[in-house]
BATOR-511103 format. One line per 10 residues: number of its first residue (from 1); their letters; for each residue x, y, z of N, C-alpha, C. Coordinates in steps of 0.001 Angstrom, whole numbers, plus 500000, padded with zeros to 6 digits. Example, Ala and Ser with C-alpha at 12.3 -4.5 7.8 and 13.67 -1.06 7.14 Angstrom:
2
1 = as = 513190 494310 507800 512300 495500 507800 513200 496700 507800  512850 497750 507080 513670 498940 507140 512900 500030 507870 $
***
This chain:
117
1 = xxxxxxxxxx = 048026 040498 958645 047986 041303 960168 049229 042046 960231  049148 042910 961332 050199 043700 961871 050208 043635 963276  051459 043465 963881 051488 043244 965150 052464 044530 965719  052007 045202 966708 052610 046168 967145 053116 046240 968500  054330 046454 968921 054848 046327 970102 055572 047483 970716  055124 048141 971766 055389 049421 972198 056364 049134 973362  057496 050035 973495 058509 050210 974654 058804 051583 974938  059381 051821 976187 059836 053134 976555 059029 053708 977515  057895 053110 977897 057314 053690 979068 057884 053849 980292  057103 054479 981374 057514 054484 982665 057279 055603 983434 $
11 = xxxxxxxxxx = 057899 055775 984607 057552 056850 985749 058668 057880 985524  058141 058998 985275 059029 060275 985194 058528 061611 985964  059472 062292 986391 059002 063520 986878 058524 064599 986084  057426 065672 986470 057194 066749 985617 058390 067339 985008  058442 067710 984044 059552 068459 983249 060509 067470 982677  060343 066172 982799 061212 065149 982274 061076 064806 980893  061731 063902 980330 061420 063352 978967 061433 061675 978976  060768 061308 977906 060671 059972 977607 060535 059666 976130  061084 058835 975630 061081 058218 974207 060256 056973 974171  059284 056942 973480 058416 055645 973113 058918 055016 971847 $
21 = xxxxxxxxxx = 058803 053873 971802 059262 053225 970467 058063 052068 970167  057772 052091 968887 056924 051030 968604 057354 050188 967363  057458 049029 967429 058071 048094 966184 056820 047228 965646  056776 047303 964364 055623 046565 963802 056498 045250 963059  055562 044276 963099 055822 042992 962450 054720 042490 961690  055136 041656 960862 053938 040867 960072 053608 041528 958672  053833 042785 958498 053626 043559 957375 054664 044503 957276  054872 045038 956019 055773 046162 955846 054756 047385 955929  055010 048267 956953 054108 049273 957403 054711 050681 956938  055594 050744 955854 056267 051679 955462 055292 052816 954602 $
31 = xxxxxxxxxx = 054135 052273 954257 053279 053078 953319 052060 053393 954366  052102 052856 955614 050732 053356 956600 051147 054515 957144  049990 055046 957688 050029 056130 958506 050440 055608 959967  051289 056041 960718 051689 055624 961820 051333 056758 962952  051137 056147 964346 050639 057298 965161 050641 056633 966589  050149 057518 967462 050299 057210 968840 048799 057954 969360  048210 057164 970105 046932 057437 970870 047233 057288 972652  046469 058029 973037 046790 057871 974557 045302 057770 975295  045360 057075 976435 044075 057040 977299 044422 056831 978671  043857 058127 979480 043913 058178 980836 042849 057551 981392 $
41 = xxxxxxxxxx = 043060 057163 982809 042029 056671 983368 040620 057170 983555  039693 056738 982907 038125 057254 982965 037952 058242 981874  038888 058246 980895 038776 059195 979680 038885 058308 978623  038407 059084 977486 038419 058407 976125 039768 058312 975680  039889 057462 974698 041281 057489 973898 041324 058585 972869  042310 059232 972892 042660 060528 972031 043872 060210 971328  043676 060979 970240 045001 060880 969216 045942 061839 969820  047369 061257 969830 048311 062433 970116 049229 062913 968959  049459 061811 968214 050346 062313 966930 050182 061322 965932  050405 061725 964558 050473 060959 963368 051479 061304 962443 $
51 = xxxxxxxxxx = 052055 060501 961841 053117 060640 960698 052907 059737 959545  052912 060512 958193 052562 059622 957074 053863 059053 956719  053701 058070 955570 054886 057713 954951 055678 058449 954273  055302 059682 954068 056313 060530 953501 056772 061673 954652  056332 061420 955849 057076 062311 956947 056082 063295 957416  054923 063711 956829 054295 064875 957318 053683 064294 958623  053544 065222 959655 053252 065061 960944 052049 065742 961340  051421 065437 962491 050065 066019 963057 050105 065824 964501  049832 066767 965247 049725 066646 966820 048529 067194 967255  048241 066637 968567 047143 067212 968993 047788 068562 969858 $
61 = xxxxxxxxxx = 046639 069415 969863 047226 070837 970481 047870 070705 971928  047497 069836 972593 047936 069588 973989 049310 069171 973945  049961 068680 972897 051323 068312 972981 052029 068770 971899  051755 069868 971188 052458 070485 970246 053437 071298 970941  054587 071365 970263 056014 071811 970780 056588 071002 972011  056146 070037 972374 056745 069222 973422 056936 067782 972965  056091 067437 972241 056188 065939 971611 056711 066019 970134  057496 064996 969740 057859 064957 968303 057752 063532 967868  057213 063268 966861 056705 061946 966168 057918 061608 965117  058384 060442 964880 059462 060124 964029 059212 058804 963453 $
71 = xxxxxxxxxx = 059752 058353 962338 059692 056945 961953 060962 056657 961237  061099 055296 961399 062365 054717 960622 061747 053450 959894  061502 053738 958463 060925 052745 957645 061690 051311 957507  063015 051828 957522 063884 050484 957262 063822 049581 958749  063233 050132 959864 063194 049279 961057 061644 049057 961314  060715 049368 960365 059411 049315 960701 059088 049773 962155  059544 051018 962321 059494 051569 963757 059237 052885 963680  058474 053200 964834 057978 054817 965061 058205 054995 966338  058493 056416 966419 059036 056913 967831 058260 058053 968174  058144 058196 969611 057542 059406 970136 058533 060029 971107 $
81 = xxxxxxxxxx = 059180 061126 970909 060043 061628 971868 059081 062750 972577  058884 062496 973892 058035 063445 974759 059046 064308 975742  058822 065482 975618 059773 066272 976530 058743 067173 977478  059216 067877 978366 058620 068932 979284 057350 068091 979603  057472 066967 980187 056057 066063 980491 055394 066727 981590  054318 066567 981634 053329 067158 982657 052598 066017 982944  052087 066263 984526 051130 065075 985270 049963 064809 984387  049475 065947 983613 048218 065615 982554 048694 064659 981335  049691 064427 981129 050231 063423 980182 050337 061997 980625  050069 061817 981874 049736 060463 982461 048768 059634 981688 $
91 = xxxxxxxxxx = 049041 058583 981189 048097 057824 980350 048713 056439 979840  047950 055614 979339 048517 054475 978630 048740 055003 977085  049811 054796 976564 050144 055245 975138 050034 054045 974275  049205 054273 973239 049176 053129 972238 049620 053412 971055  050353 052453 970094 050932 052828 968964 049880 052417 967915  049536 053150 966796 048848 052644 965947 049426 052692 964436  048802 051720 963687 049059 051615 962261 047918 051736 961259  047793 052672 960639 046685 052913 959694 046769 052505 958114  046178 051577 957730 046288 051319 956282 045098 051956 955789  045287 053245 955308 044212 054097 954856 043525 053637 953552 $
101 = xxxxxxxxxx = 044301 052926 952703 043736 052494 951359 042554 051379 951708  042861 050493 952474 041938 049313 952744 041100 049627 954096  041423 050819 954757 040684 051185 955879 040912 049887 956963  042119 049886 957017 042359 048683 958331 043336 049406 959312  043075 049111 960612 043819 049917 961674 044165 048910 962902  045378 049237 963230 045767 048133 964163 046353 049065 965337  046220 048502 966359 046977 049096 967722 047800 048161 968518  048694 048577 969371 049415 047682 970174 048724 047563 971459  049394 046770 972389 048894 046624 973662 048972 047935 974790  049792 048773 974551 050128 049894 975092 051097 050097 975974 $
111 = xxxxxxx = 051677 051258 976613 052780 051357 977474 052291 052375 978378  052439 052093 979663 052248 053274 980653 053135 054454 980895  052605 055466 980767 053597 056599 981124 052930 057162 982330  053733 057492 983274 053366 058060 984594 054285 059405 984858  053558 060458 985027 054426 061533 985135 054014 062416 986555  054936 062032 987509 054553 062706 988952 054884 064323 988990  054190 064777 989992 054352 066214 989967 055339 066540 991105 $
***
């Protein structure tokens, strides 16, 4: 089992920045695809960004150029640097860890990000 704990959410004004962190425990996730999803009230959960074990990244169009995902395998941690935040970025952000070989997927409990206009 993999446990994921997110931190770094909060309230920020539009145009501001936040950095989310997610630390995994229970397994070495250095070979996993790590990422972030988000879910706004009344909306479906959407993928925000992913990063492979080799460092290849993928972003939702809505966050390209503003968000940066990174990872530190030595710390079993993935980060999401969010810049130029917009009110529409308001959501609960969930860390995810994907074992693509065995098709096992894990999520954290989520951290709230609120962007005021």
